[in-house]
C-alpha positions in Angstrom: 111.7 86.1 67.5 109.0 88.6 68.2 108.1 86.9 71.5 111.7 86.9 72.6 112.0 90.7 71.9 108.7 91.3 73.8 110.0 89.2 76.7 113.3 91.1 76.8 111.5 94.4 76.6 109.1 93.4 79.4 112.1 92.4 81.6 113.8 95.8 80.9 110.6 97.6 81.9 110.4 95.7 85.1 114.1 96.4 85.8 113.4 100.1 85.1 110.5 100.1 87.6 112.6 98.4 90.3 115.5 100.9 89.7 113.2 103.9 89.9 111.5 102.6 93.1 114.8 101.8 94.7 116.2 105.3 93.8 113.0 107.0 95.1 113.2 105.0 98.3 116.7 106.4 98.8 115.7 109.9 97.9 112.7 109.8 100.2 115.0 108.6 103.0 117.4 111.5 102.5 114.5 114.0 102.3 113.0 112.5 105.5 116.3 112.9 107.3 116.7 116.4 106.1 113.2 117.2 107.2 113.8 115.8 110.7 117.1 117.7 111.0 115.3 120.9 110.0 112.5 120.4 112.5 115.1 119.7 115.2 117.1 122.8 114.3 114.1 125.1 114.2 112.0 123.8 117.1 114.2 121.8 119.5 117.8 122.9 119.3 119.1 125.0 122.3 119.6 128.1 120.0 116.6 127.5 117.8 114.9 130.6 116.5 111.4 129.3 117.3 112.1 126.9 120.2 109.1 125.2 121.6 108.2 125.5 125.3 109.2 122.6 127.5 106.3 120.3 127.5 105.7 120.5 123.7 109.5 120.2 123.0 109.8 117.1 125.1 106.8 115.4 123.3 108.3 116.2 119.9 111.8 114.9 121.0 110.2 111.7 122.3 108.2 111.3 119.0 111.4 111.7 116.9 113.3 109.2 119.1 110.4 106.8 119.0 110.3 107.0 115.2 114.0 106.4 115.0 113.7 103.4 117.3 110.9 102.0 115.1 113.0 102.7 112.0 116.0 100.7 113.4 113.7 97.8 114.3 112.0 97.9 110.9 115.3 97.5 109.1 116.4 94.7 111.4 119.1 96.7 113.3 117.8 96.9 116.9 121.2 97.5 118.4 
């Protein structure tokens, strides 16, 4: 009986780790999206308070779009 209880407990611990990792992955995804939106709003948007000059702004925009393209490819949604 003790081995069964230990096995169930171990299974519950693994399930808890998976749940926390999955939740954290979602939370980090939301945090990353908010961070990119904040950077866009502060540095790239037409009415941004600290808008970057043209060459730097273009490089940052291209970097964000390249990262988004990579993200779509990484999750298997290229279109």
